[in-house]
C-alpha positions in Angstrom: -46.2 43.4 -49.4 -46.1 39.8 -50.3 -48.2 37.4 -48.0 -45.1 35.5 -46.9 -43.5 38.6 -45.5 -46.7 39.6 -43.7 -46.9 36.2 -42.0 -43.2 36.4 -40.8 -43.8 39.9 -39.5 -46.8 38.8 -37.6 -45.0 35.9 -36.0 -42.1 38.1 -35.0 -44.5 40.6 -33.5 -46.1 37.9 -31.4 -42.7 36.6 -30.1 -41.6 40.1 -29.2 -44.9 40.7 -27.4 -44.6 37.5 -25.4 -41.0 38.3 -24.4 -42.1 41.7 -23.3 -45.0 40.3 -21.2 -42.7 37.8 -19.5 -40.1 40.5 -18.6 -42.8 42.7 -17.1 -44.2 39.8 -15.0 -40.7 38.9 -13.8 -39.8 42.4 -12.8 -43.1 43.2 -11.1 -43.9 39.8 -9.5 -44.5 39.9 -5.7 -41.8 38.4 -3.4 -42.8 35.0 -2.0 -42.6 34.4 1.8 -40.1 31.7 2.5 -40.0 29.8 5.8 -37.2 27.5 7.0 -38.2 24.1 8.3 -37.2 23.9 12.0 -36.2 20.5 13.6 -38.7 19.6 16.3 -37.0 18.1 19.4 -38.2 14.7 20.5 -38.6 13.5 24.1 -35.9 11.0 25.0 -35.7 9.0 28.3 -32.2 9.2 29.7 -30.3 7.8 32.7 -27.3 9.4 34.4 -24.0 7.5 34.5 -22.6 6.8 38.0 -19.4 5.0 38.5 -18.8 3.1 41.8 -16.7 0.4 43.3 -18.6 -2.9 43.5 -18.6 -6.6 42.8 -19.8 -7.7 39.4 -22.6 -10.4 39.4 -22.4 -13.2 37.0 -25.9 -14.6 36.2 -26.3 -18.2 35.0 -29.0 -20.8 34.9 -29.0 -24.4 35.8 -31.1 -27.3 37.2 -30.8 -28.4 40.8 -29.7 -32.0 41.5 -28.8 -34.0 44.5 -25.1 -33.7 45.5 -25.0 -37.4 46.3 -27.0 -40.1 44.6 -26.3 -43.9 44.8 -27.9 -47.1 43.8 -28.7 -49.3 46.8 -27.4 -52.7 45.9 -27.9 -56.1 47.7 -24.4 -57.5 48.7 -25.8 -60.9 49.7 -28.6 -63.1 48.4 -31.6 -64.1 50.3 -35.3 -63.6 51.0 -36.6 -60.3 52.3 -38.1 -60.8 55.7 -38.4 -57.2 56.9 -39.1 -54.0 55.1 -39.9 -50.8 57.1 -42.8 -48.7 55.9 -40.4 -45.9 55.0 -38.8 -48.0 52.3 -41.0 -46.8 49.5 -40.8 -44.3 46.7 -40.5 -40.9 48.2 -39.5 -42.1 51.7 -37.0 -40.0 53.6 -34.4 -41.9 55.7 -31.6 -40.9 57.9 -28.1 -42.2 58.1 -28.1 -45.7 59.6 -31.9 -46.3 59.2 -32.8 -49.9 58.3 -34.0 -50.3 54.7 -34.3 -54.1 54.3 -33.6 -57.2 56.3 -32.7 -60.5 54.5 -33.1 -63.9 56.0 -29.8 -64.6 57.8 -30.2 -68.3 58.8 -27.8 -69.6 56.2 -25.3 -66.9 57.1 -25.6 -67.8 60.8 -24.8 -71.4 59.9 -21.8 -70.3 57.8 -20.6 -68.2 60.7 -20.7 -71.2 63.1 -18.8 -73.3 60.6 -16.1 -70.7 60.3 -15.7 -70.4 64.0 -15.3 -74.2 64.2 -12.6 -74.0 61.5 -10.8 -71.3 63.5 -10.8 -73.4 66.6 -9.5 -76.5 64.7 -6.7 -74.3 63.1 -5.7 -73.0 66.5 -5.5 -76.5 67.9 -3.5 -77.7 64.9 -1.1 -74.7 65.4 -0.6 -75.5 69.1 0.1 -79.1 68.4 2.6 -78.3 65.6 4.4 -75.8 67.9 4.7 -78.4 70.6 6.1 -80.9 68.1 8.5 -78.3 66.6 9.8 -77.5 70.1 10.7 -81.2 70.7 12.3 -81.5 67.3 14.5 -78.5 67.9 15.7 -80.0 71.2 16.4 -83.4 69.6 18.1 -82.3 66.4 19.7 -79.1 67.6 21.3 -76.9 65.0 22.6 -79.9 63.0 19.1 -80.9 61.7 17.6 -79.4 58.6 14.5 -77.2 58.5 12.2 -80.1 57.8 13.6 -82.1 60.7 13.0 -79.1 62.9 9.3 -79.0 61.6 9.7 -75.4 60.4 7.5 -75.9 57.2 4.9 -77.7 59.3 4.8 -74.7 61.6 4.4 -72.2 58.7 1.6 -74.3 57.3 -0.2 -74.4 60.6 0.1 -70.6 61.0 -1.2 -70.1 57.4 -4.1 -72.4 58.1 -5.1 -70.3 61.2 -4.9 -67.1 59.2 -7.1 -68.5 56.4 -9.6 -69.7 59.0 -9.7 -66.3 60.7 -10.2 -64.5 57.3 -13.1 -66.9 56.5 -14.6 -66.0 59.9 -14.3 -62.3 59.2 -15.9 -62.8 55.8 -18.8 -64.7 57.4 -19.3 -62.0 60.0 -19.3 -59.4 57.3 -21.9 -61.3 55.2 -24.1 -61.6 58.2 -23.9 -57.9 58.7 -24.9 -57.3 55.1 -28.2 -59.1 55.6 -29.3 -55.8 57.1 -29.2 -53.0 54.5 -29.0 -49.6 56.1 -28.9 -46.0 54.6 -25.4 -44.6 54.3 -26.7 -41.0 54.5 -29.8 -38.9 54.8 -31.8 -38.9 51.6 -35.0 -39.6 49.7 -35.7 -43.0 48.1 -37.0 -43.7 44.7 -37.3 -46.6 42.2 -37.8 -49.0 45.1 -37.9 -52.6 43.8 -38.0 -54.9 46.8 -40.9 -56.3 48.8 -41.3 -58.7 51.8 -40.9 -62.3 50.6 -39.0 -61.4 47.5 -35.8 -63.2 46.8 -33.0 -60.8 45.8 -29.6 -61.7 44.4 -26.1 -60.3 44.9 -25.6 -57.1 42.9 -29.4 -56.5 42.4 -30.3 -52.8 42.6 -33.2 -52.5 45.0 -33.6 -48.6 45.2 -32.0 -45.3 44.5 -31.1 -42.9 47.3 -30.6 -39.2 46.7 -29.3 -36.7 49.4 -31.8 -34.1 50.5 -29.5 -32.0 52.7 -27.0 -31.1 50.0 -28.0 -30.0 46.5 -25.8 -29.0 43.6 -26.5 -26.9 40.5 -24.3 -27.3 37.4 -24.1 -24.0 35.6 -22.8 -23.7 32.0 -20.6 -20.6 31.5 -18.6 -19.2 28.6 -14.9 -19.5 29.2 -14.3 -15.7 28.8 -16.6 -15.1 31.8 -14.2 -16.9 34.1 -12.1 -13.6 34.2 -15.0 -12.0 36.1 -14.8 -14.6 38.9 -12.1 -15.1 41.6 -11.4 -18.8 41.2 -8.2 -18.7 43.3 -7.1 -21.8 45.3 -6.5 -21.9 49.1 -3.6 -23.6 50.9 -5.3 -27.1 50.5 -5.4 -26.5 46.7 -9.2 -26.2 46.9 -11.2 -23.4 45.4 -12.1 -20.6 47.8 -16.0 -20.7 48.1 -17.8 -17.8 46.4 -21.2 -16.7 47.6 -24.1 -17.3 45.3 -27.8 -16.7 45.3 -30.2 -19.1 43.6 -33.6 -17.7 42.4 -36.3 -20.2 41.5 -40.0 -21.0 41.8 -41.2 -24.0 43.7 -44.5 -24.9 45.4 -46.1 -21.8 43.8 -43.6 -19.4 45.4 -40.6 -17.4 44.2 -37.8 -18.5 46.5 -34.1 -17.5 47.1 -31.7 -20.1 48.3 -28.1 -19.2 49.4 -25.3 -21.4 48.3 -21.6 -21.3 47.4 -19.6 -21.8 44.2 -17.4 -24.7 45.3 -15.7 -26.0 42.2 -15.5 -25.9 38.4 -15.4 -28.9 36.2 -12.4 -29.3 33.9 -12.5 -29.2 30.1 -14.3 -27.0 27.6 -16.9 -28.4 25.2 -17.2 -27.6 21.5 -19.4 -24.5 22.3 -16.6 -23.0 24.4 -18.6 -23.7 27.6 -17.6 -25.3 30.8 -19.5 -25.9 34.1 -19.4 -24.3 37.5 -20.9 -26.1 40.5 -22.9 -24.3 43.2 -23.6 -26.2 46.3 -26.5 -25.5 48.8 -26.1 -27.0 52.3 -29.1 -27.8 54.5 -31.3 -27.5 51.4 -34.1 -29.4 53.1 -34.1 -27.1 56.2 -35.3 -24.0 54.3 -38.9 -22.9 54.6 -39.2 -24.0 51.0 -36.7 -26.8 50.3 -34.7 -26.9 47.1 -35.8 -30.0 45.2 -34.0 -31.9 42.4 -35.2 -30.7 38.9 -36.0 -27.1 39.9 -34.7 -24.6 37.4 -32.8 -21.8 39.1 -31.1 -18.6 38.1 -27.8 -18.2 40.0 -26.2 -14.8 40.8 -22.5 -15.4 41.6 -20.5 -12.7 43.2 -17.7 -11.7 40.8 -14.4 -9.9 41.3 -14.2 -6.6 43.1 -14.3 -3.7 40.5 -13.0 -0.3 41.5 -14.6 1.7 38.7 -17.7 0.4 37.0 -21.1 1.7 36.0 -24.3 -0.3 35.6 -26.8 0.7 32.9 -29.9 -0.9 31.4 -29.0 -3.1 28.5 -31.4 -1.2 26.2 -28.9 1.7 26.0 -26.7 -0.3 23.6 -26.7 0.8 20.0 -25.0 -2.2 18.6 -22.3 -3.9 20.5 -20.3 -1.1 22.1 -21.9 2.3 21.4 -24.6 4.4 23.1 -26.4 7.8 22.5 -25.3 10.5 24.9 -27.2 13.9 25.3 -24.6 16.7 25.4 -24.8 20.1 27.1 -26.6 21.6 24.0 -29.4 18.9 24.3 -28.2 17.1 21.2 -27.5 13.4 20.6 -23.9 12.2 20.2 -22.8 8.7 19.6 -20.3 7.5 22.1 -18.2 4.3 22.1 -17.9 2.6 25.5 -15.9 -0.2 27.2 -18.3 -3.0 27.9 -16.9 -5.2 30.8 -19.9 -7.6 31.0 -23.5 -7.8 30.1 -26.4 -10.0 31.0 -30.1 -10.1 30.0 -31.0 -6.9 31.8 -27.8 -4.9 32.5 -24.6 -3.8 30.8 -21.5 -3.0 32.9 -19.3 -0.2 31.6 -15.6 0.3 32.5 -14.9 3.4 30.4 -16.0 5.7 27.6 -18.4 7.7 29.7 -18.1 10.3 32.5 -19.9 10.6 35.8 -23.1 12.5 35.1 -23.3 11.7 31.4 -26.9 11.3 30.2 -27.4 8.2 28.2 -30.5 7.5 26.1 -32.3 4.4 27.3 -33.7 3.4 23.9 -30.3 3.0 22.2 -31.6 1.0 19.3 -33.8 3.7 17.8 -32.7 5.3 14.5 -31.5 8.8 15.3 -29.2 11.2 13.5 -26.0 12.6 15.0 -26.7 16.0 16.5 -30.5 15.7 16.6 -32.0 18.0 19.2 -33.9 16.3 22.0 -35.8 17.0 25.2 -34.2 14.6 27.8 -36.3 13.1 30.5 -34.4 11.7 33.5 -35.3 8.2 34.6 -34.4 6.4 37.8 -32.6 3.1 37.7 -32.7 0.5 40.5 -29.5 0.7 42.5 -27.2 -2.3 43.0 -27.9 -4.6 45.9 -25.8 -4.1 49.1 -24.1 -7.5 48.5 -22.7 -6.2 45.2 -21.7 -2.7 46.4 -20.1 -3.7 49.7 -16.4 -4.7 49.5 -16.1 -8.4 50.3 
């Protein structure tokens, strides 16, 4: 047999042997034990949904300021001859308290001069009336008005009226030499001292009320639908209760006030301002001072069917994760009525008793098995649950 044929036969024999060995190994190979990977349930904190009728709080922030603030201006010129000790920066004055006394000698002299002018005008009027009475008897109805001294009488009456007006102005200027407080408040930026000459129109201090404080609160225009801003019979807004939370004098304090009005107009950021007023602000244990940053909780409209949940349940803008009866996660779309920094208020999309995952932002898969763990959530305050 030629060498070439022997080599081909040998190769063919090796191939056949290899195929035979592989077939034997495939047929007689042991079966492998296969195990299916099982999904391990994860623990999930959940909160139960509970609908109830309640008011919806609107939470805003603002800075307290005096409800009334004026510049105390000198209405007459003169030298300061008296300044009470309270007339200093930080001094608290009541309505009618003396702030400054200006030298009134020149105004006393002006008053005496005006009184003299009034007396002379009265004498002139009496003399003219007497002469006019004689002229009417002499000339009768045939004489003209000048002959009857009617223009003379009108001039005398006008002279008396002008003299009386001058007297009233002199008396008023004399009263203005004593500058008094128009309302109870605190002084600042005091610029007058004894012996100082002040001029008409000069600002000598700033007076801010201490009993009434106001807080301007910026609010989005769409949030106005949450508030009852109806008008009463006097076309004034019906006051809405508000609670102001702030920190002053090292203490956390709550002041009670009322939403009394809203300012007109919307700025470029679609915001407008609500004004909360606090009466008797200086009579609280810790007074509300200008410049204090406060967080205002304003009582909203009465809602018949609403649930309050932690804001962390949100997965995006309007979906949450709900644990179904089979202990699996299901994504649910909800109707968000309002939300603030801590809470989200739901009007629909959930049922009473539904278990909602608190950590709504975690990445979960639809249908994932979980081990729910119920958490308690602080209930609404009585002021929010009780029908107004």
